[in-house]
N, C-alpha and C positions, 0 to 999 in steps of 0.2 A: 195783533190778533184780526185786528179792523183793516188791513192793507187792502189795496185793492177796492174799498167799498166807498160809498159816497154815504156820508153819517152825518147825524147831528146829538148833539147834548144839550137839554134843559135841564138845569137845576137851579134848585132854590136852597138858599142856607138854612138847616135845621134846625128847630130851636131845641137850647138843652145838647148836650152830647150823648152822644151813644156808648155803650161801652165796649170795651175792646174785643167781647165775644162778640158781637152783634156787627160791629164793623165787617170780623172775619165771616160771617154767616150770610151777609148782606152778599161781599165780595166775591165767594165763593159759588152762591148763587148768581151773580151777575155774570165773572167766568163762564159757569158751565151753558147760562143762554147762550153766547155770544159764540161758545165752541158750537152747540148744538145748529146759533145760525150757517157756520160755516160749513158745517161735517153734513147737516140736511136740507139746506135751502139755497136757492139758485140766489140768495140775495141781492138787491139793487142798491138797497138804501136803509138804514139800520138808524132807527132814532130812538134816544136812550132818554127819559125823564126822571127826574129825582126829585118828590115831592112832600111837603108835608101836607097834607089837607085834613083840615080840623082834626090834630094830634093823633094822625096817622101817618105814615112811612107809605110811599108810594114808589114803587121803583116798577118801570114801565119799558118793556124794548119793545120797538116792533120793528117789523121789516117788508118791505115790500120784494113780490118775488114768489116762485114758487116754491111752496116745501114740500119735499120728497117723504114719503113714508118711513119711518125709521124701522129699521131690523127689530124683531123682539128682542135679541140679547146687546140692542144699545138702548135701552131705556131705562138702564139704571141711574143713567145720570138724570132723565128727568123726576123719578121718584126720589133721587136724593135731594134733589133743590125741593121737593113737597118736604120733606122730612125738616132741612132745613129750616125753610119758611113755618111749619111748626113749631119747632124748635124755638122761635121767635115768638109764639102766639100769635101766628099768621097764618096766610093764607098764600098759594102760588096757584095761579088760574093759565092757563094757556088756550088763546083760542086763533083759529086757521080760517079763513074762507078762499076757497077756492079761485086763484088768479088776483086775489088779496094782497096775501101775505098772512104772518102772522103776530100774534102778538102776547107778551110772556109779564103778567101783572103776579107782583109781589105786594102784599097789603100787609100790614102788621100796625098794632097801635104801639104808638110809641111810648105811652107811660109804663110799659111793659120793657123798654130800651136798658132800663139800668141792670137786669138780670133775667137772661133768654133762660126758658125752662130747658130742660135734657129730658129728652127719650132715652 
């Protein structure tokens, strides 16, 4: 999925263990974010950061390059990512600056990592 891109991964060891459901939701959010980068952006470089910041899981995927607007019928992927983040008791934010790139950030409290909420 990252073939042809320059990329960097920065990951901290997370304290404690994540439930299988949490791992699945995080993986699916990650996968959709990378898919969207490939589909909707002329990305040159992708940086992936995974960290425990004061008991909060932070997954940040940033890309340099020019983002193209998704067609209205393509936006279900972003909706799905936000629903998955909410299922973890967290939130997903997407920030885009013209000419600078896009950052997708997932934040969720790790104290709820054992049993994610279902919507």
